[in-house]
C-alpha positions as CSV (number, residue, x, y, z in Angstrom):
1,X,-23.3,-38.2,20.4
2,X,-23.6,-40.8,17.5
3,X,-23.0,-44.3,18.1
4,X,-20.9,-45.8,15.2
5,X,-21.7,-48.8,13.4
6,X,-19.0,-50.9,15.3
7,X,-20.2,-49.8,18.6
8,X,-23.5,-50.6,17.7
9,X,-22.9,-53.8,16.1
10,X,-21.0,-54.7,19.4
11,X,-23.7,-53.5,21.7
12,X,-26.2,-56.0,20.0
13,X,-23.5,-58.9,20.0
14,X,-23.1,-58.3,23.7
15,X,-26.8,-58.7,24.3
16,X,-27.2,-62.0,22.7
17,X,-23.9,-62.9,24.4
18,X,-24.7,-62.0,27.8
19,X,-28.5,-63.1,27.5
20,X,-27.4,-66.6,26.6
21,X,-25.0,-66.7,29.4
22,X,-27.9,-65.7,31.9
23,X,-29.3,-68.9,30.6
24,X,-26.8,-70.9,32.3
25,X,-27.6,-69.1,35.7
26,X,-31.2,-70.2,35.7
27,X,-31.0,-73.8,34.8
28,X,-33.1,-75.5,37.7
29,X,-31.5,-77.8,39.9
30,X,-32.2,-79.2,43.7
31,X,-30.6,-80.2,46.9
32,X,-29.3,-83.4,45.6
33,X,-27.7,-81.8,42.6
34,X,-26.1,-78.8,44.4
35,X,-22.7,-78.1,43.1
36,X,-21.6,-77.6,46.6
37,X,-21.9,-81.4,47.3
38,X,-19.1,-82.2,45.1
39,X,-21.0,-85.3,43.5
40,X,-19.9,-84.5,39.9
41,X,-16.4,-83.1,40.7
42,X,-15.2,-80.8,37.9
43,X,-18.4,-80.5,36.3
44,X,-19.4,-79.0,39.5
45,X,-16.8,-76.5,39.3
46,X,-17.8,-75.8,35.9
47,X,-21.4,-74.7,37.2
48,X,-20.1,-72.7,39.7
49,X,-17.8,-70.8,37.2
50,X,-20.4,-70.0,34.8
51,X,-23.2,-69.6,36.8
52,X,-21.7,-67.7,40.0
53,X,-18.9,-65.9,38.5
54,X,-18.4,-65.5,34.8
55,X,-22.2,-64.8,33.9
56,X,-23.1,-62.8,36.9
57,X,-22.2,-59.8,34.8
58,X,-24.7,-60.1,32.6
59,X,-27.4,-58.1,34.3
60,X,-24.7,-55.2,35.4
61,X,-23.5,-55.1,32.0
62,X,-26.8,-54.8,30.3
63,X,-27.9,-52.2,32.9
64,X,-24.9,-50.3,31.7
65,X,-25.4,-50.5,28.3
66,X,-29.0,-49.0,28.7
67,X,-28.2,-46.3,30.8
68,X,-25.8,-45.2,28.2
69,X,-28.1,-45.4,25.5
70,X,-30.6,-43.6,27.3
71,X,-28.2,-40.5,27.5
72,X,-26.0,-41.2,24.4
73,X,-27.4,-38.1,22.7
74,X,-26.7,-35.9,26.0
75,X,-28.7,-34.6,28.7
76,X,-30.0,-31.5,27.0
77,X,-31.7,-33.8,24.3
78,X,-33.4,-36.5,27.0
79,X,-37.4,-36.0,27.2
80,X,-38.4,-37.3,30.2
81,X,-42.0,-37.8,29.2
82,X,-41.5,-39.4,26.0
83,X,-38.8,-41.9,27.5
84,X,-41.3,-42.8,30.1
85,X,-44.2,-43.5,27.6
86,X,-41.7,-45.3,25.2
87,X,-40.1,-47.4,28.1
88,X,-43.7,-48.2,29.3
89,X,-44.1,-49.9,26.2
90,X,-41.0,-51.3,25.5
91,X,-39.7,-52.7,29.0
92,X,-42.6,-52.4,31.6
93,X,-45.4,-53.8,29.2
94,X,-43.3,-56.8,28.1
95,X,-42.5,-57.7,31.8
96,X,-46.3,-57.8,32.5
97,X,-47.3,-59.6,29.7
98,X,-44.4,-62.4,29.9
99,X,-44.7,-62.7,33.7
100,X,-48.7,-62.9,33.9
101,X,-48.6,-65.2,30.8
102,X,-46.3,-67.7,33.0
103,X,-48.6,-67.0,36.0
104,X,-51.5,-68.1,34.0
105,X,-49.5,-71.3,32.8
106,X,-48.9,-71.9,36.6
107,X,-52.3,-71.9,37.4
108,X,-53.5,-73.9,34.6
109,X,-50.8,-76.7,35.6
110,X,-51.6,-76.9,39.3
111,X,-55.2,-77.2,38.5
112,X,-54.6,-80.2,36.6
113,X,-51.7,-81.4,38.9
114,X,-48.9,-80.7,37.0
115,X,-45.9,-79.6,38.6
116,X,-46.9,-80.2,42.2
117,X,-43.7,-79.6,44.0
118,X,-42.0,-77.5,41.4
119,X,-43.9,-74.6,41.0
120,X,-45.4,-71.7,43.4
121,X,-49.5,-71.7,44.1
122,X,-50.7,-68.4,43.1
123,X,-54.3,-69.7,44.1
124,X,-53.1,-69.9,47.6
125,X,-51.1,-66.9,47.8
126,X,-51.6,-63.9,50.2
127,X,-52.7,-60.7,48.5
128,X,-49.2,-59.3,49.0
129,X,-47.0,-62.6,47.8
130,X,-49.4,-62.3,44.9
131,X,-48.3,-58.6,44.2
132,X,-44.8,-59.7,44.6
133,X,-45.1,-62.6,42.1
134,X,-47.1,-60.3,39.4
135,X,-45.3,-56.8,39.9
136,X,-42.1,-58.2,41.7
137,X,-43.0,-55.6,44.6
138,X,-40.7,-57.3,47.1
139,X,-38.9,-60.2,45.8
140,X,-38.5,-62.0,42.3
141,X,-41.3,-62.4,40.1
142,X,-42.7,-65.8,39.1
143,X,-40.5,-65.4,35.9
144,X,-37.3,-65.0,37.9
145,X,-35.1,-63.2,35.1
146,X,-37.9,-60.4,34.5
147,X,-36.8,-59.0,37.7
148,X,-34.4,-57.1,35.2
149,X,-37.0,-55.4,33.5
150,X,-38.8,-54.1,36.6
151,X,-35.5,-53.0,38.0
152,X,-34.3,-51.4,34.7
153,X,-37.9,-49.3,34.6
154,X,-37.3,-48.1,38.0
155,X,-33.8,-46.6,37.0
156,X,-35.7,-45.3,34.2
157,X,-38.0,-43.3,36.3
158,X,-35.0,-42.3,38.4
159,X,-33.0,-41.6,35.6
160,X,-33.3,-37.6,35.7
161,X,-32.6,-37.4,39.0
162,X,-29.3,-39.8,38.6
163,X,-28.1,-37.9,35.5
164,X,-28.4,-34.4,37.7
165,X,-26.2,-35.9,40.4
166,X,-23.8,-37.3,38.1
167,X,-23.5,-34.3,36.3
168,X,-22.7,-32.3,39.4
169,X,-20.9,-34.6,41.4
170,X,-20.1,-37.8,39.3
171,X,-17.3,-39.5,41.8
172,X,-19.2,-38.9,44.5
173,X,-22.5,-40.2,43.2
174,X,-20.6,-43.4,41.8
175,X,-18.8,-44.1,44.8
176,X,-22.0,-44.1,47.1
177,X,-23.9,-46.2,44.4
178,X,-20.9,-48.7,44.2
179,X,-20.8,-49.1,47.9
180,X,-24.4,-49.9,47.6
181,X,-23.8,-52.5,45.4
182,X,-20.8,-54.2,46.9
183,X,-21.8,-54.4,50.7
184,X,-23.2,-57.6,51.1
185,X,-26.6,-58.0,52.6
186,X,-27.7,-54.6,52.2
187,X,-31.1,-53.9,51.2
188,X,-32.4,-50.7,49.8
189,X,-36.0,-51.8,48.1
190,X,-35.8,-49.2,45.5
191,X,-34.4,-52.2,43.2
192,X,-33.9,-56.0,43.7
193,X,-30.6,-56.1,42.6
194,X,-28.4,-53.4,43.8
195,X,-25.7,-53.6,41.1
196,X,-28.1,-52.5,38.5
197,X,-28.5,-49.2,40.0
198,X,-24.6,-48.4,40.0
199,X,-24.3,-50.1,36.6
200,X,-26.9,-48.2,35.1
201,X,-25.5,-44.7,36.6
202,X,-22.3,-45.5,35.5
203,X,-23.7,-45.9,31.8
204,X,-25.2,-42.6,32.1
205,X,-21.7,-41.1,33.1
206,X,-20.0,-42.8,30.2
207,X,-22.7,-41.2,28.0
208,X,-22.4,-37.6,29.6
209,X,-18.6,-37.7,29.4
210,X,-18.7,-38.8,26.0
211,X,-16.1,-41.6,26.5
212,X,-14.2,-43.4,23.6
213,X,-15.9,-46.8,23.8
214,X,-13.1,-48.2,21.7
215,X,-10.3,-46.5,23.4
216,X,-9.6,-49.7,25.4
217,X,-9.8,-52.2,22.6
218,X,-6.1,-52.7,22.3
219,X,-5.8,-54.4,25.6
220,X,-8.7,-56.8,24.6
221,X,-6.4,-59.9,25.0
222,X,-5.3,-58.8,28.7
223,X,-8.6,-57.7,29.5
224,X,-10.3,-61.1,28.5
225,X,-7.4,-63.1,30.3
226,X,-7.9,-61.4,33.6
227,X,-11.8,-61.9,33.2
228,X,-11.4,-65.5,33.0
229,X,-8.8,-65.7,35.3
230,X,-10.3,-64.0,38.1
231,X,-13.8,-65.8,37.3
232,X,-11.9,-68.9,37.6
233,X,-10.6,-67.6,40.9
234,X,-14.0,-66.4,42.4
235,X,-15.5,-69.9,41.4
236,X,-13.0,-71.7,43.2
237,X,-13.4,-69.7,46.4
238,X,-17.1,-70.2,45.9
239,X,-16.9,-73.8,45.3
240,X,-14.7,-74.6,48.4
241,X,-16.7,-71.9,50.9
242,X,-20.3,-72.5,49.2
243,X,-23.1,-72.4,49.6
244,X,-23.1,-70.1,52.8
245,X,-20.4,-67.9,51.4
246,X,-18.4,-65.5,53.9
247,X,-18.5,-61.9,53.3
248,X,-15.3,-61.6,51.6
249,X,-16.4,-64.0,48.9
250,X,-19.6,-62.3,48.4
251,X,-17.7,-58.7,48.3
252,X,-15.5,-60.3,45.5
253,X,-18.4,-61.6,43.7
254,X,-20.1,-58.3,44.0
255,X,-17.3,-56.8,42.4
256,X,-16.3,-59.0,39.6
257,X,-20.1,-58.7,38.6
258,X,-19.7,-54.8,38.0
259,X,-16.0,-55.0,36.8
260,X,-16.5,-58.0,34.5
261,X,-18.4,-56.0,32.2
262,X,-15.3,-54.3,30.9
263,X,-13.5,-57.6,30.2
264,X,-16.8,-58.8,28.0
265,X,-16.9,-55.2,26.3
266,X,-13.2,-56.1,25.2
267,X,-14.4,-59.6,24.1
268,X,-16.5,-58.0,21.6
269,X,-13.9,-56.3,20.0
270,X,-12.2,-59.1,18.4
271,X,-15.5,-61.2,18.3
272,X,-17.4,-58.7,16.1
273,X,-14.7,-59.1,13.5
274,X,-15.5,-62.8,12.9
275,X,-18.3,-64.1,10.6
276,X,-19.9,-65.8,14.0
277,X,-19.8,-62.5,15.8
278,X,-21.3,-60.6,12.9
279,X,-24.2,-63.1,12.7
280,X,-24.9,-62.8,16.5
281,X,-25.0,-58.9,16.1
282,X,-27.7,-59.3,13.7
283,X,-30.2,-61.6,15.7
284,X,-32.0,-58.4,16.7
285,X,-35.2,-59.2,18.7
286,X,-34.3,-62.8,19.4
287,X,-32.2,-62.1,22.4
288,X,-35.2,-60.2,24.1
289,X,-37.3,-63.3,23.2
290,X,-34.8,-65.7,24.6
291,X,-34.5,-63.6,28.0
292,X,-38.2,-63.4,28.4
293,X,-39.1,-67.0,27.4
294,X,-36.2,-69.2,28.7
295,X,-37.0,-69.3,32.6
296,X,-40.4,-70.9,32.1
297,X,-39.3,-73.4,29.2
298,X,-36.2,-74.3,31.6
299,X,-39.0,-75.1,34.3
300,X,-41.0,-77.3,32.2
301,X,-37.7,-79.2,31.5
302,X,-37.3,-79.7,35.0
303,X,-40.4,-81.1,35.7
304,X,-40.2,-83.3,32.5
305,X,-36.9,-84.6,33.9
306,X,-38.7,-85.2,37.4
307,X,-40.9,-87.7,35.8
308,X,-38.1,-89.5,34.7
309,X,-35.7,-92.1,36.6
310,X,-32.6,-90.4,35.4
311,X,-30.7,-89.1,38.4
312,X,-27.6,-88.0,36.5
313,X,-27.7,-84.4,36.8
314,X,-25.0,-83.4,34.2
315,X,-27.2,-84.7,31.2
316,X,-30.1,-82.4,32.3
317,X,-27.7,-79.6,32.5
318,X,-26.4,-80.1,28.7
319,X,-29.5,-81.1,27.5
320,X,-31.6,-78.6,28.6
321,X,-29.0,-75.9,27.5
322,X,-28.6,-77.9,24.1
323,X,-32.8,-78.2,23.5
324,X,-33.4,-74.8,24.9
325,X,-32.0,-72.6,22.0
326,X,-33.5,-74.4,18.7
327,X,-37.1,-74.3,20.4
328,X,-36.7,-70.7,21.5
329,X,-35.2,-69.6,17.8
330,X,-38.1,-71.7,16.5
331,X,-40.9,-70.0,18.4
332,X,-39.4,-66.6,18.0
333,X,-39.2,-67.1,14.2
334,X,-43.3,-68.6,14.1
335,X,-44.5,-66.1,16.5
336,X,-42.9,-63.2,14.3
337,X,-44.1,-64.5,11.1
338,X,-47.8,-65.7,12.0
339,X,-48.5,-63.0,14.7
340,X,-46.5,-60.2,13.9
341,X,-48.7,-57.7,16.1
342,X,-48.6,-59.9,19.2
343,X,-45.0,-60.7,18.5
344,X,-44.2,-56.6,18.2
345,X,-46.0,-56.3,21.9
346,X,-44.2,-59.2,23.4
347,X,-40.6,-57.9,22.3
348,X,-41.7,-54.3,23.1
349,X,-41.6,-53.3,19.4
350,X,-38.1,-54.8,18.7
351,X,-39.3,-56.1,15.7
352,X,-36.3,-55.3,13.2
353,X,-33.8,-57.9,12.3
354,X,-30.8,-56.1,13.8
355,X,-31.8,-53.7,16.4
356,X,-30.1,-49.9,16.2
357,X,-28.7,-47.7,18.4
358,X,-32.0,-45.9,18.7
359,X,-34.1,-49.2,19.7
360,X,-32.8,-49.1,23.1
361,X,-33.4,-52.2,25.1
362,X,-34.5,-51.2,26.0
363,X,-40.1,-80.1,49.3
364,X,-40.6,-82.9,46.9
365,X,-38.0,-82.2,44.4
366,X,-38.4,-78.6,44.6
367,X,-35.7,-76.7,42.5
368,X,-33.6,-74.1,43.8
369,X,-32.8,-72.0,40.8
370,X,-29.8,-69.3,41.0
371,X,-31.8,-66.2,41.4
372,X,-30.2,-63.3,39.4
């Protein structure tokens, strides 16, 4: 099945929009600036809306895109050996390099007394904990967002089994995986984020069934409205019940993280027709660069903020987001221009300006980051 230009552009647009939204989720905070304290009123609700509701859909949606692109040409044209070799370079190798790079930076910073109380101490970690910090074996890696690349690679390794199950018993398979994703506190240990396994499989299902991805575009206004309305409702429930959420709120949050992908996809339909949407769809490898580099930079901002006497957290929240993207865009451009080979490795070969459908995406003031 071919992916037409409109769908291809919308997939690229979704990547940059969702990854930019994921940045909100990882802006550091501490106990004193928790939104559940209600210190900043409406601003705290907006934080919950962005980080706990609206952009929780980012990872499941990106997972579905990955599963879809992997099988868009049909199961009969899928080469497992070739896919694993390719994804080892485009997914797993960048995960290792970016994560180990941040780990090395942490070791250097802690050795000179920078970041005490903000950063983990790899040198004093047990062998088991160090393996998790490096490879995300049992928990999130030191570069927290990169757990997605770890889970994605696991899904790729499991893809023939998932495709076989979906090809023979799609409803049963997806129902079981959906239940696994929605049930609070359930651990399966295969992936760190349970929703990824379902969303990736859903993408496979959509590809194998050759669904028309533009069939629901006429319902875009309704879909976007429902996405925003349900996100606002969820944010309100979380705001008044958090941080220890009751099971029904966790279930609601898990469900919206999955179903919300439809709303974002429908949003891409009118957005791709705008000049802004067209420009964002052509950012190419920048989205992957933002995804891999944003967390270490946010941690650095948080350390600098801790050295000041400023206590107005909304200022940090806004400034960190405003400064992050120009810095990442500049560093992306400089590395691409001056170190093209290194850039190609760090971005998993995503060196084209606009990726094509075949380029598959692939104690003291300690901070508490919303880990997704």
